[in-house]
C-alpha positions as CSV (number, residue, x, y, z in Angstrom):
1,M,-20.5,63.2,-4.2
2,P,-19.8,64.2,-0.6
3,Q,-16.6,63.1,0.9
4,F,-16.4,60.7,3.9
5,G,-16.3,63.6,6.5
6,E,-19.0,65.6,4.6
7,F,-21.6,62.9,5.3
8,S,-21.4,63.7,9.0
9,S,-22.2,67.5,8.5
10,L,-25.2,66.7,6.3
11,R,-26.5,64.2,8.8
12,R,-26.3,66.7,11.6
13,M,-28.3,69.3,9.6
14,N,-30.9,66.8,8.7
15,R,-31.2,65.7,12.3
16,T,-31.7,69.4,13.4
17,L,-34.5,69.9,10.9
18,V,-36.2,66.7,12.0
19,T,-36.1,67.8,15.6
20,V,-37.7,71.2,14.8
21,A,-40.4,69.4,12.8
22,L,-41.2,67.2,15.8
23,L,-41.5,70.2,18.2
24,L,-43.9,71.9,15.8
25,A,-46.0,68.8,15.6
26,A,-46.1,68.5,19.4
27,S,-47.2,72.1,19.7
28,A,-50.0,71.6,17.3
29,L,-51.3,68.6,19.2
30,A,-51.4,70.7,22.4
31,C,-53.5,73.4,20.7
32,E,-55.9,71.3,18.7
33,E,-57.3,68.1,20.2
34,E,-58.7,67.0,16.8
35,F,-55.3,67.5,15.0
36,V,-54.5,64.5,12.7
37,V,-50.9,63.3,13.1
38,A,-48.9,63.5,9.8
39,R,-46.6,60.6,8.6
40,G,-43.8,63.1,8.2
41,D,-42.7,63.0,11.8
42,A,-41.2,59.4,11.5
43,V,-37.5,59.4,10.6
44,L,-34.5,57.0,10.9
45,I,-31.4,58.0,12.9
46,V,-28.3,55.8,12.8
47,D,-25.6,56.1,15.4
48,P,-22.8,56.3,14.7
49,E,-23.2,58.2,11.5
50,A,-20.0,56.6,10.0
51,V,-18.0,53.4,10.8
52,D,-14.2,53.1,10.6
53,F,-12.7,49.7,11.5
54,G,-9.2,51.0,11.1
55,D,-6.5,48.3,10.7
56,A,-8.0,44.8,10.8
57,A,-5.9,41.6,10.7
58,V,-6.6,39.3,7.8
59,G,-8.7,36.3,8.9
60,V,-9.9,38.0,12.1
61,S,-13.6,39.0,12.7
62,Y,-14.3,42.6,13.9
63,T,-17.7,44.0,14.8
64,A,-19.3,47.5,15.2
65,D,-22.6,48.2,17.0
66,L,-25.2,50.4,15.3
67,E,-28.2,52.0,17.1
68,L,-31.3,52.6,14.9
69,T,-33.7,55.2,16.4
70,N,-37.1,56.5,15.3
71,P,-37.7,59.6,17.5
72,G,-41.1,60.2,15.9
73,S,-44.6,59.5,17.3
74,V,-45.6,57.1,14.5
75,P,-44.0,53.9,13.3
76,L,-41.3,53.8,10.6
77,D,-40.9,51.0,8.0
78,I,-37.3,50.1,6.9
79,M,-37.9,49.0,3.3
80,S,-34.4,47.9,2.4
81,V,-30.8,47.9,3.5
82,T,-28.0,47.7,0.9
83,L,-24.2,47.4,1.2
84,S,-22.2,48.8,-1.7
85,D,-20.4,46.4,-4.0
86,S,-17.0,47.4,-2.5
87,L,-18.1,45.9,0.8
88,A,-19.6,42.7,-0.5
89,G,-18.2,39.4,0.8
90,E,-16.2,40.8,3.8
91,F,-18.9,43.0,5.5
92,T,-22.2,41.6,6.8
93,L,-25.1,43.5,8.6
94,S,-27.3,41.6,11.0
95,E,-30.3,42.2,13.3
96,I,-32.0,44.9,11.1
97,P,-35.7,45.2,12.0
98,P,-38.3,45.6,9.3
99,A,-39.9,48.5,11.2
100,L,-39.3,50.8,14.2
101,G,-42.2,51.9,16.4
102,A,-42.8,55.4,17.6
103,G,-39.9,56.5,19.8
104,A,-38.3,53.0,19.4
105,K,-34.6,52.1,19.4
106,H,-33.0,48.9,18.0
107,G,-29.4,47.5,17.9
108,A,-27.7,46.1,14.8
109,T,-24.3,44.6,14.2
110,L,-21.8,45.3,11.3
111,T,-19.1,42.6,10.9
112,F,-15.8,42.9,9.0
113,V,-13.6,39.8,8.2
114,P,-10.8,40.9,5.8
115,T,-9.6,38.1,3.5
116,S,-6.6,40.0,2.1
117,P,-4.6,43.2,2.7
118,G,-6.0,46.5,1.4
119,L,-8.4,49.4,2.0
120,R,-12.1,48.9,1.7
121,E,-14.5,51.9,1.5
122,G,-18.2,51.9,0.9
123,T,-21.7,52.7,2.3
124,I,-24.7,51.2,3.9
125,T,-27.9,52.6,2.4
126,F,-31.2,52.4,4.4
127,E,-34.4,53.0,2.4
128,T,-37.4,54.0,4.6
129,D,-41.0,55.3,4.2
130,S,-40.2,58.5,6.0
131,P,-41.4,61.6,4.0
132,Q,-38.8,63.7,5.8
133,E,-35.7,61.5,4.9
134,K,-36.3,58.4,2.9
135,T,-32.7,57.5,2.4
136,V,-30.0,57.3,5.1
137,V,-26.4,56.6,4.1
138,V,-23.7,55.4,6.5
139,P,-20.1,55.5,5.3
140,V,-18.0,52.5,6.1
141,K,-14.3,51.8,5.8
142,G,-11.6,49.4,7.0
143,R,-8.2,48.2,6.0
144,G,-7.1,44.5,6.0
145,V,-3.5,44.0,7.1
146,E,-1.2,41.0,7.4
147,P,0.4,40.2,10.8
148,A,3.1,42.7,11.2
149,I,5.8,40.6,13.0
150,V,7.3,37.4,11.4
151,A,9.9,35.0,12.7
152,S,12.8,33.5,10.8
153,P,13.2,30.6,11.3
154,A,9.7,29.8,12.5
155,T,11.0,26.5,13.9
156,V,14.3,25.9,15.7
157,D,15.6,22.3,15.7
158,F,18.6,21.8,17.9
159,G,18.8,18.1,17.0
160,R,20.7,15.8,19.3
161,V,22.4,17.5,22.3
162,L,24.4,16.0,25.1
163,V,22.8,16.1,28.5
164,G,24.4,19.0,30.4
165,R,25.5,20.8,27.3
166,T,24.0,24.2,26.3
167,V,23.4,25.1,22.6
168,S,22.1,28.4,21.4
169,A,20.4,29.9,18.3
170,T,18.8,33.2,17.3
171,V,15.4,33.9,15.7
172,A,15.0,37.1,13.7
173,L,11.8,39.0,14.5
174,T,11.0,41.5,11.6
175,N,8.3,44.2,11.2
176,R,6.9,43.8,7.7
177,S,4.2,46.4,8.2
178,D,4.3,50.1,7.2
179,R,4.0,51.4,10.8
180,P,5.9,50.9,14.0
181,V,5.0,47.9,16.2
182,T,5.9,47.3,19.8
183,L,7.1,43.9,20.9
184,L,5.8,43.3,24.4
185,R,7.3,40.1,25.7
186,A,8.1,36.4,25.0
187,M,6.5,33.5,26.9
188,T,7.8,29.9,26.8
189,A,5.6,26.8,27.3
190,G,6.3,23.0,26.8
191,T,8.4,20.1,28.1
192,M,11.7,21.5,26.8
193,E,14.6,23.0,28.7
194,V,14.5,26.2,26.6
195,S,15.2,29.8,27.6
196,S,14.7,33.0,25.7
197,T,14.8,36.7,26.6
198,L,13.0,39.5,25.0
199,G,12.4,43.0,26.4
200,R,9.9,45.6,25.4
201,V,11.1,47.1,22.1
202,E,9.6,49.2,19.3
203,L,10.4,48.1,15.8
204,A,10.2,50.6,12.9
205,P,8.8,49.3,9.6
206,G,11.3,46.9,8.1
207,A,13.4,46.7,11.3
208,S,14.4,43.4,13.0
209,V,15.6,42.2,16.4
210,D,17.2,38.9,17.4
211,L,15.5,36.6,19.9
212,P,18.2,34.4,21.6
213,V,17.1,30.8,22.3
214,S,19.1,28.3,24.2
215,Y,18.6,24.6,24.9
216,A,20.2,22.7,27.9
217,P,18.7,19.2,28.2
218,T,18.8,17.7,31.7
219,D,17.7,14.2,30.7
220,V,17.6,11.8,27.8
221,G,14.7,12.1,25.4
222,P,13.0,14.3,22.9
223,D,11.9,17.8,24.0
224,M,9.5,20.3,22.5
225,A,8.5,23.9,23.4
226,T,6.7,26.9,22.0
227,I,7.9,30.5,22.4
228,T,4.9,32.9,22.1
229,I,5.7,36.5,21.0
230,L,3.2,39.2,22.1
231,D,3.0,42.5,20.2
232,N,0.5,45.3,19.7
233,S,-0.2,44.7,16.0
234,P,-3.4,43.3,14.7
235,R,-3.1,39.5,14.0
236,A,-5.3,36.4,14.0
237,E,-3.3,34.8,16.8
238,A,0.0,35.4,18.7
239,L,3.2,34.7,16.9
240,A,4.6,31.3,17.9
241,V,8.1,29.9,17.4
242,N,8.4,26.1,17.7
243,V,11.5,24.7,19.3
244,R,12.6,21.0,19.5
245,G,15.6,18.9,20.4
246,E,16.7,15.6,21.9
247,G,18.8,15.1,24.9
248,V,21.4,12.3,24.5
249,D,23.9,10.7,26.9
250,T,26.6,9.9,24.3
251,D,28.9,11.8,22.0
252,I,28.8,8.9,19.4
253,V,25.5,8.4,17.5
254,V,25.1,5.5,15.1
255,E,22.3,5.7,12.6
256,P,20.4,3.9,11.2
257,L,20.4,1.0,13.7
258,T,18.9,-1.4,11.2
259,L,19.8,-2.2,7.6
260,S,17.5,-4.4,5.6
261,F,18.3,-5.9,2.2
262,S,15.6,-7.3,0.0
263,S,14.5,-7.7,-3.6
264,L,17.8,-9.3,-4.6
265,Y,18.7,-12.4,-6.6
266,V,21.4,-14.8,-5.6
267,G,24.6,-13.6,-7.2
268,E,23.7,-9.9,-7.0
269,T,25.3,-7.5,-4.6
270,R,23.9,-4.4,-2.9
271,T,25.5,-1.8,-0.5
272,Q,23.8,0.3,2.2
273,P,25.6,2.7,4.6
274,F,25.3,3.5,8.2
275,F,26.9,6.5,9.8
276,I,28.9,7.0,13.0
277,R,28.6,10.7,14.1
278,N,30.6,12.5,16.8
279,I,28.2,15.1,18.2
280,G,30.5,16.0,21.1
281,D,33.2,18.7,21.6
282,V,36.2,16.4,21.6
283,D,37.7,13.8,19.2
284,H,36.9,10.1,19.8
285,D,38.4,6.8,18.7
286,I,36.4,3.9,17.3
287,T,38.0,1.0,19.2
288,E,35.9,-1.9,17.6
289,L,34.0,-2.3,14.4
290,V,33.2,-6.0,13.9
291,F,30.5,-8.4,13.0
292,V,29.1,-10.0,16.1
293,S,28.7,-13.5,14.6
294,S,32.4,-13.8,13.6
295,N,34.3,-11.0,15.4
296,T,35.8,-10.2,12.0
297,T,35.1,-7.6,9.4
298,M,33.8,-10.1,6.9
299,T,31.2,-12.9,6.8
300,P,30.2,-15.0,3.7
301,Q,27.2,-12.8,3.0
302,F,28.1,-9.4,4.5
303,S,31.2,-7.3,4.3
304,L,32.3,-3.8,5.6
305,T,34.1,-1.0,4.0
306,T,34.7,2.5,5.5
307,T,35.6,6.0,4.4
308,A,38.5,6.0,6.8
309,T,41.4,3.7,7.5
310,A,42.0,1.9,10.9
311,P,42.6,3.0,13.6
312,Y,39.5,5.2,13.3
313,T,39.3,8.6,14.8
314,I,36.3,10.9,14.4
315,L,36.8,14.5,15.0
316,A,34.4,16.6,17.0
317,G,31.4,17.3,14.9
318,A,32.5,15.0,12.1
319,S,31.1,11.6,10.9
320,M,32.3,8.4,9.3
321,Q,30.4,6.3,6.8
322,V,30.4,2.5,7.0
323,D,29.2,0.6,3.9
324,V,27.7,-2.8,4.4
325,T,27.7,-5.0,1.3
326,Y,25.3,-7.9,0.9
327,A,26.3,-10.6,-1.5
328,P,23.9,-13.5,-1.0
329,Q,25.1,-16.9,-2.1
330,N,21.8,-18.7,-1.6
331,D,18.1,-18.0,-0.9
332,T,18.3,-18.6,2.8
333,P,17.5,-15.5,5.0
334,H,20.7,-14.0,6.5
335,M,21.1,-12.0,9.7
336,D,24.0,-10.5,11.6
337,Q,25.0,-7.5,13.7
338,V,27.8,-5.0,13.5
339,R,29.2,-3.9,16.9
340,V,30.6,-0.4,17.2
341,Q,32.6,0.4,20.4
342,S,34.0,4.0,20.9
343,T,35.7,6.1,23.6
344,G,32.7,8.5,23.2
345,A,30.0,6.0,24.1
346,P,29.5,4.2,27.5
347,Q,28.1,1.0,25.8
348,P,28.7,-0.7,22.5
349,V,26.1,0.1,19.8
350,Q,24.9,-2.7,17.5
351,V,23.5,-2.3,14.0
352,A,21.1,-5.1,13.0
353,I,21.6,-6.4,9.5
354,N,19.2,-8.7,7.7
355,G,18.9,-9.8,4.1
356,T,16.9,-12.1,1.9
357,A,17.4,-13.1,-1.8
358,D,15.6,-15.1,-4.3
359,I,17.1,-17.5,-6.9
360,A,17.5,-15.5,-10.1
361,P,14.9,-16.5,-12.7
362,T,16.5,-18.8,-15.3
363,P,15.1,-20.9,-18.1
364,R,15.6,-24.7,-18.0
365,V,15.0,-26.7,-21.1
366,D,13.6,-30.2,-20.9
367,V,13.1,-32.5,-24.0
368,S,11.2,-35.7,-23.6
369,P,11.5,-38.4,-24.4
370,T,15.3,-38.4,-24.2
371,S,15.5,-40.7,-27.2
372,L,13.3,-41.8,-30.1
373,A,13.2,-45.5,-31.1
374,F,11.0,-46.1,-34.2
375,G,11.8,-49.8,-34.4
376,A,10.9,-51.5,-37.6
377,V,8.8,-49.5,-40.1
378,E,7.7,-50.8,-43.5
379,V,9.6,-49.3,-46.4
380,A,7.5,-46.6,-48.2
381,Q,5.4,-46.2,-45.1
382,T,5.7,-43.4,-42.4
383,R,5.6,-43.3,-38.7
384,Q,5.5,-40.3,-36.3
385,L,6.6,-40.1,-32.7
386,N,6.0,-37.0,-30.5
387,L,8.8,-34.9,-29.0
388,T,8.1,-32.3,-26.4
389,V,10.2,-29.2,-25.4
390,S,9.3,-27.9,-22.0
391,N,10.4,-24.9,-19.9
392,L,10.9,-26.1,-16.3
393,G,12.6,-22.9,-15.3
394,T,11.5,-19.6,-13.8
395,A,12.3,-17.3,-16.8
396,D,11.2,-17.4,-20.4
397,L,12.9,-20.1,-22.5
398,M,13.9,-18.8,-26.0
399,L,14.9,-21.1,-28.9
400,S,18.1,-19.6,-30.3
401,Q,17.8,-21.6,-33.6
402,D,15.3,-23.8,-35.5
403,V,14.9,-27.3,-34.2
404,T,16.8,-29.4,-36.6
405,I,17.8,-33.0,-37.4
406,E,21.5,-33.7,-37.8
407,P,23.0,-34.8,-40.1
408,M,20.8,-33.7,-42.9
409,G,19.7,-36.3,-45.5
410,T,18.6,-39.0,-43.1
411,P,15.1,-40.5,-43.5
412,Y,13.8,-38.4,-40.6
413,T,11.8,-35.2,-40.9
414,L,10.2,-32.7,-38.5
415,V,6.5,-31.9,-38.4
416,N,5.3,-28.7,-36.7
417,A,8.6,-28.2,-35.0
418,P,9.2,-24.8,-33.2
419,T,11.5,-22.3,-35.0
420,S,14.1,-19.8,-33.9
421,G,12.8,-17.2,-31.6
422,T,10.0,-19.3,-30.1
423,A,9.4,-18.3,-26.5
424,L,8.1,-20.7,-23.8
425,R,7.0,-19.2,-20.5
426,P,7.8,-21.1,-17.3
427,M,5.9,-24.4,-17.4
428,D,4.9,-24.0,-21.0
429,L,5.6,-26.7,-23.5
430,S,5.6,-27.3,-27.3
431,T,4.9,-30.8,-28.8
432,F,5.9,-31.7,-32.3
433,Q,6.5,-34.8,-34.3
434,V,9.5,-36.6,-35.8
435,E,8.6,-38.7,-38.9
436,F,10.5,-41.8,-40.1
437,A,10.0,-42.8,-43.7
438,P,12.5,-45.6,-44.6
439,T,13.4,-45.9,-48.2
440,Q,15.3,-49.2,-47.9
441,V,15.5,-52.3,-45.8
442,G,18.0,-52.2,-42.9
443,I,19.1,-50.0,-40.0
444,A,18.7,-46.3,-40.8
445,P,21.7,-44.0,-40.4
446,A,22.1,-42.6,-36.9
447,A,20.6,-39.1,-36.4
448,E,19.8,-36.6,-33.7
449,V,17.1,-34.0,-33.0
450,V,19.0,-30.9,-31.9
451,V,17.3,-28.2,-29.7
452,R,19.3,-25.0,-29.0
453,S,18.0,-22.4,-26.4
454,N,19.0,-19.8,-23.9
455,D,19.2,-22.3,-21.1
456,P,22.5,-21.2,-19.4
457,T,23.2,-24.7,-18.1
458,T,22.2,-26.8,-21.1
459,P,22.1,-24.6,-24.2
460,T,22.1,-27.6,-26.6
461,V,20.0,-30.8,-26.2
462,R,20.5,-33.8,-28.5
463,V,17.9,-36.5,-28.8
464,P,19.2,-39.7,-30.5
465,I,16.9,-41.3,-33.2
466,T,16.9,-44.9,-34.3
467,G,14.9,-46.8,-36.8
468,E,14.9,-49.8,-39.2
469,G,13.3,-50.3,-42.6
470,T,11.6,-53.6,-43.4
471,M,9.5,-55.1,-46.1
472,Q,7.2,-56.7,-43.6
473,A,3.7,-55.2,-43.0
474,L,3.8,-53.8,-39.4
475,P,1.5,-51.9,-37.1
476,A,2.5,-48.4,-36.0
477,I,1.0,-46.9,-32.9
478,F,0.4,-43.1,-32.6
479,V,-0.9,-41.6,-29.3
480,S,-2.1,-38.0,-28.9
481,P,-1.7,-35.9,-26.8
482,N,1.6,-37.1,-25.5
483,P,2.3,-35.9,-22.9
484,I,-1.1,-35.3,-21.2
485,A,-1.1,-31.9,-19.3
486,F,-4.2,-31.0,-17.3
487,G,-2.8,-27.7,-16.0
488,G,-4.5,-26.2,-12.9
489,V,-7.6,-28.0,-11.8
490,P,-9.7,-26.5,-8.9
491,R,-9.9,-28.7,-5.8
492,G,-13.0,-30.8,-5.8
493,T,-13.5,-30.5,-9.6
494,Q,-13.1,-33.5,-11.9
495,A,-11.2,-32.9,-15.2
496,S,-11.0,-35.2,-18.2
497,R,-8.6,-35.4,-21.2
498,S,-9.4,-37.4,-24.3
499,V,-6.6,-39.7,-25.6
500,L,-6.4,-40.8,-29.3
501,V,-4.7,-44.1,-30.3
502,R,-4.3,-44.5,-34.0
503,N,-2.7,-47.3,-36.2
504,D,-0.5,-45.6,-38.7
505,G,1.0,-48.9,-39.9
506,T,0.0,-51.5,-42.6
507,A,-0.9,-54.4,-40.3
508,P,-3.5,-54.6,-37.5
509,L,-2.5,-53.0,-34.2
510,V,-3.5,-55.0,-31.2
511,L,-3.8,-53.1,-27.8
512,N,-2.7,-55.7,-25.3
513,L,-3.2,-53.5,-22.2
514,V,-3.9,-49.8,-21.4
515,R,-3.2,-48.9,-17.7
516,L,-1.9,-46.3,-15.3
517,T,1.5,-47.4,-14.0
518,N,1.5,-44.2,-11.8
519,N,-1.8,-42.7,-10.8
520,A,-0.6,-40.2,-8.2
521,G,-2.3,-41.8,-5.3
522,G,-5.5,-42.4,-7.2
523,R,-5.9,-38.9,-8.5
524,F,-5.5,-40.1,-12.1
525,T,-8.1,-42.7,-13.3
526,L,-9.1,-44.5,-16.5
527,P,-12.9,-44.7,-16.4
528,S,-13.3,-46.8,-19.6
529,P,-9.9,-47.9,-21.1
530,P,-9.9,-50.0,-24.3
531,A,-10.5,-53.6,-23.6
532,A,-7.5,-56.0,-23.7
533,M,-6.7,-57.3,-27.2
534,T,-8.5,-54.4,-29.0
535,S,-7.5,-54.6,-32.6
536,L,-7.2,-51.5,-34.9
537,N,-6.9,-51.9,-38.6
538,P,-4.5,-49.7,-40.5
539,G,-5.7,-46.1,-40.3
540,A,-8.3,-46.9,-37.6
541,S,-8.3,-45.2,-34.2
542,T,-9.9,-45.3,-30.8
543,M,-10.4,-42.8,-28.0
544,F,-10.7,-42.9,-24.3
545,N,-10.5,-40.5,-21.3
546,V,-8.0,-40.0,-18.5
547,D,-9.6,-38.2,-15.5
548,Y,-8.1,-36.1,-12.6
549,F,-9.8,-35.4,-9.3
550,D,-8.3,-34.2,-6.0
551,N,-9.7,-32.9,-2.8
552,G,-6.4,-32.1,-1.2
553,V,-4.1,-29.1,-0.6
554,V,-2.6,-27.2,-3.5
555,A,0.1,-29.3,-5.1
556,S,1.4,-30.6,-8.4
557,Y,1.2,-34.3,-9.4
558,T,2.6,-36.5,-12.1
559,G,1.5,-39.9,-13.5
560,T,2.2,-42.3,-16.3
561,L,-0.2,-43.9,-18.9
562,E,1.2,-47.2,-20.4
563,I,-0.1,-48.6,-23.6
564,Q,1.1,-52.1,-24.5
565,S,0.7,-53.3,-28.1
566,N,2.1,-55.4,-30.8
567,D,3.9,-52.4,-32.2
568,P,7.5,-53.5,-32.8
569,G,8.7,-50.2,-31.3
570,G,7.6,-51.4,-27.8
571,N,5.3,-50.0,-25.2
572,V,4.3,-46.3,-25.2
573,N,4.6,-44.5,-21.9
574,V,2.7,-41.2,-21.8
575,P,3.6,-38.7,-19.0
576,I,0.7,-37.1,-17.2
577,S,0.7,-33.9,-15.1
578,A,-1.8,-31.9,-13.2
579,T,-1.9,-29.2,-10.4
580,T,-4.5,-28.9,-7.7
581,D,-5.6,-25.2,-7.5
582,P,-7.7,-23.5,-4.8
583,P,-11.4,-23.5,-5.9
584,P,-12.7,-20.1,-7.0
585,P,-14.5,-18.2,-4.2
586,S,-17.8,-18.7,-6.0
587,L,-17.5,-22.4,-5.3
588,T,-16.8,-22.0,-1.6
589,D,-18.9,-21.0,1.4
590,I,-16.0,-19.1,2.9
591,S,-12.9,-17.7,1.3
592,I,-10.3,-15.5,3.2
593,T,-7.3,-13.8,1.7
594,L,-4.4,-12.2,3.7
595,T,-1.9,-9.7,2.2
596,W,0.7,-7.3,3.7
597,P,3.2,-4.7,2.4
598,G,6.9,-5.4,2.1
599,M,9.0,-8.6,1.8
600,N,10.4,-9.0,5.4
601,H,7.5,-10.0,7.7
602,D,6.1,-13.5,8.4
603,V,2.3,-12.9,8.9
604,D,0.0,-15.8,9.3
605,L,-3.8,-16.3,8.7
606,H,-5.9,-18.4,11.1
607,L,-9.5,-19.6,10.9
608,I,-10.9,-21.0,14.1
609,R,-13.9,-23.3,13.8
610,P,-17.1,-22.8,15.8
611,G,-16.3,-23.9,19.3
612,G,-12.7,-24.4,18.2
613,G,-11.1,-22.8,21.3
614,L,-7.8,-21.0,21.4
615,L,-5.3,-19.8,18.9
616,F,-3.0,-22.7,17.7
617,D,-5.4,-25.3,19.1
618,A,-5.3,-28.3,16.8
619,P,-7.5,-29.3,15.1
620,G,-9.7,-26.3,15.9
621,D,-7.4,-23.7,14.3
622,N,-6.7,-23.9,10.6
623,C,-3.3,-22.3,10.1
624,F,0.3,-23.0,8.9
625,C,0.8,-25.8,11.4
626,N,-2.6,-27.3,10.8
627,T,-3.2,-26.7,7.1
628,N,-6.1,-29.2,6.4
629,P,-7.8,-30.3,9.6
630,D,-10.7,-32.8,9.5
631,W,-13.8,-30.6,10.4
632,G,-17.5,-31.3,10.1
633,V,-18.2,-35.0,9.2
634,A,-15.1,-37.2,9.8
635,G,-13.6,-38.4,6.6
636,V,-15.5,-36.0,4.3
637,P,-13.0,-33.6,2.6
638,Q,-15.6,-31.1,1.4
639,D,-16.3,-29.7,4.8
640,N,-12.6,-29.3,5.7
641,P,-10.8,-26.0,5.5
642,F,-7.6,-25.5,3.5
643,L,-4.7,-23.2,4.1
644,D,-3.3,-23.4,0.5
645,R,-0.2,-21.2,1.0
646,D,2.0,-20.2,4.0
647,D,4.0,-17.1,2.9
648,L,7.1,-16.7,5.1
649,F,8.2,-13.3,3.9
650,G,5.4,-11.4,2.2
651,P,3.5,-9.8,0.6
652,G,1.2,-12.9,0.4
653,P,-1.4,-13.8,-0.4
654,E,-2.2,-16.5,2.2
655,N,-5.6,-18.1,1.4
656,I,-8.0,-20.2,3.5
657,N,-11.1,-21.5,1.8
658,L,-13.9,-23.8,3.0
659,S,-16.3,-25.3,0.5
660,V,-19.0,-26.5,2.9
661,A,-19.3,-24.6,6.2
662,E,-20.9,-25.9,9.4
663,D,-23.4,-24.1,11.6
664,G,-21.9,-21.6,14.1
665,Q,-19.4,-18.8,14.4
666,Y,-16.0,-18.9,12.8
667,R,-13.2,-16.6,14.1
668,V,-10.8,-14.9,11.7
669,V,-7.4,-14.1,13.2
670,V,-4.1,-12.5,11.9
671,H,-0.8,-13.1,13.7
672,L,2.5,-11.3,13.1
673,F,4.6,-14.4,13.6
674,N,8.0,-12.7,13.0
675,D,8.8,-9.1,12.1
676,R,12.5,-10.0,11.4
677,G,13.6,-6.8,13.1
678,N,11.6,-4.6,10.7
679,G,9.0,-3.3,13.1
680,A,5.3,-3.0,12.7
681,V,3.3,-4.0,9.5
682,T,-0.3,-3.4,8.5
683,P,-1.9,-6.6,7.1
684,T,-5.1,-6.6,5.1
685,V,-7.8,-9.4,5.2
686,Q,-10.5,-9.8,2.6
687,I,-13.5,-12.0,3.4
688,A,-15.7,-13.5,0.8
689,I,-19.0,-15.4,1.4
690,R,-20.3,-17.5,-1.5
691,G,-18.0,-15.6,-3.8
692,M,-19.1,-12.1,-2.7
693,V,-16.6,-9.9,-0.9
694,V,-18.3,-8.8,2.4
695,A,-15.4,-7.1,4.1
696,T,-11.8,-5.8,3.7
697,V,-10.1,-4.8,7.0
698,S,-6.6,-3.8,8.0
699,Q,-4.8,-3.4,11.4
700,P,-1.2,-2.4,12.3
701,L,0.6,-5.2,14.2
702,T,3.9,-5.4,16.1
703,N,6.0,-8.5,16.6
704,N,4.0,-11.6,18.0
705,Q,0.8,-9.6,18.2
706,Y,-2.4,-11.3,17.0
707,W,-5.6,-9.6,16.0
708,T,-9.1,-10.9,15.8
709,A,-10.3,-9.3,12.5
710,G,-13.9,-10.5,13.0
711,Y,-16.4,-13.4,12.9
712,I,-18.3,-15.3,10.2
713,N,-21.7,-16.4,11.5
714,W,-22.9,-19.3,9.3
715,N,-26.5,-20.5,9.2
716,S,-26.6,-24.1,8.0
717,V,-30.4,-23.9,7.4
718,S,-30.3,-20.9,5.0
719,Q,-26.8,-21.9,3.8
720,M,-25.7,-18.2,4.2
721,G,-23.3,-16.4,6.3
722,T,-22.8,-12.9,7.7
723,W,-19.7,-10.9,8.7
724,Q,-19.3,-9.4,12.1
725,P,-16.2,-7.1,12.6
726,S,-14.3,-7.3,15.9
727,T,-13.7,-4.4,18.2
728,A,-10.8,-6.1,20.1
729,S,-7.4,-4.6,20.0
730,P,-4.3,-6.6,19.0
731,T,-2.8,-8.8,21.8
732,S,0.5,-10.5,22.3
733,A,0.4,-14.3,21.6
734,I,1.4,-16.6,24.4
735,I,2.4,-19.4,22.1
736,S,3.3,-19.5,18.4
737,F,2.9,-23.2,17.5
738,C,0.1,-25.7,17.4
739,Y,-0.3,-28.0,20.4
């Protein structure tokens, strides 16, 4: 195969032969008018005959112009153009015509974009219908090269520098290529007071030269600049060295300026440091390091310790660590400031400190009733009374031993009692029975039910038991469930619980009266209690319902069911409990949920009714200071909105829901009531209409800013709503309370 240079000689010989053939053809035309032109005088000539791109920077596009000529007197067809495989992907040929007319010329473009370093060699092959020279081959080569000059470091960060002071650094410029490169000059652009000098210099392969850089801030604030290095090497763009720094007016720098303590329990401690740095050229004394609130080095919640002993001196260029320890004694938010005064700072510097803690989760056992009085029970008969163990704490309650009756051998036994290891989650309960089976007439021996658990305050609970054996036939009342626990009931939903009353005695049981002595403001009702003087024979029973209904805010309620009878043990008082929960979104026209990250921001959710007016306008704004306004038809709770939870610290959720919406446009607003010194936060609002989530939107807010997230347009005819997002930017609130 001919070498790269031999192609040129062959092409020149072919071009000479073609020219001679064309002259002979012209002479024949002059001699014979009837001469028929032969196809052989059409030929393709490509100029240049070979293309050499030389060194080409990786990632940069390079082009070469080709001229295609047909010097013949008849047209020439270009049947195909092929680049060899070694050029594929990085070389492209464009603007190739399908044919050239007689004597025509046409320009084409060859493009080279190297993707990696290295030599590429190959050919472009033209196939034509010329009988003289069907194939024309153009050699092509080029070498991809990386930028020759690199800078180390590529970024110079001077950090904090006193105004009026000059600091310097050097950047090494190195030639990584295999040939000499000339550095031309350096140019500086930006807002920074930076200077650098670089003269024209030639660098041999592997050689380096230092570029001096200096920074002399003239004012306070951050500065940035770019130094551009120009050289004669191929590269995608000029070499740039980024420079940054900050001018400061003090030798003493305190950072960080805010310490936030969160996610602690009362009784725990946590320590965080801040640092006092001397960035000057001389030593400085710390003349004051105190808490602002007390002017001492200790408060009940916060304390200070340092890595040095008073009096404090910080050498030039050195730093001192100050540890702040937070030991919360209660769950109240705590705030203070540490004041740092120094001979190196014109004004005192204050470090803001805030902390919040929660009460540590603990189990709390409750056993009810607190005593069991069986009264008189016929000998050889049995009677059961319920006993309930509840966990009223915030952590799991674990029974450390089996529930027992002490002393053993008494006429009392346990039925379905919980055993050692039984775990009750917060607000869970376990109800079991104590059975009395007297074997003789007279007062039974004293006994106790003993419940042992991991309750740190009351690890052992003792419930006294009394009873008497008699030969007289007596009634014995049994009530189940006891207590009656409704659990969570959605607002506006009526719940019912069935109550069984059974006569476990040997004489008729007469129910004198069944009533609610505490109905939680009418929330508990007895729709059909047993009639007065209802009589139950031994073994007989009756059932009735206790109902719960509430249209109010989320809250927990208790009540008492009293059953008066001729049971010698006296009246039975059954505790009742229920919690009003928000309705599920599927049962509401509008449901809105607000959440935000972190635990140190007070963010509030607002829903303003159609025509409701301004933020914090009562009763038009449903928010923390107006949690259940009377909207729609006066006195009808179903068309009133509810803010069921006001979260003061985060992360939410805060919920507003409205079961029956009125016609018009509602406005959804989020307000950052208090950032507690923690800066901006990004709350998220989720809007559901008829149980379907129609939007989830977020927006960063700073302290006291409010943001209109959007509007809900409700059509009372179709009973449907649509969501319209707002384009308004956050705005500072003028007031922060309802008026």
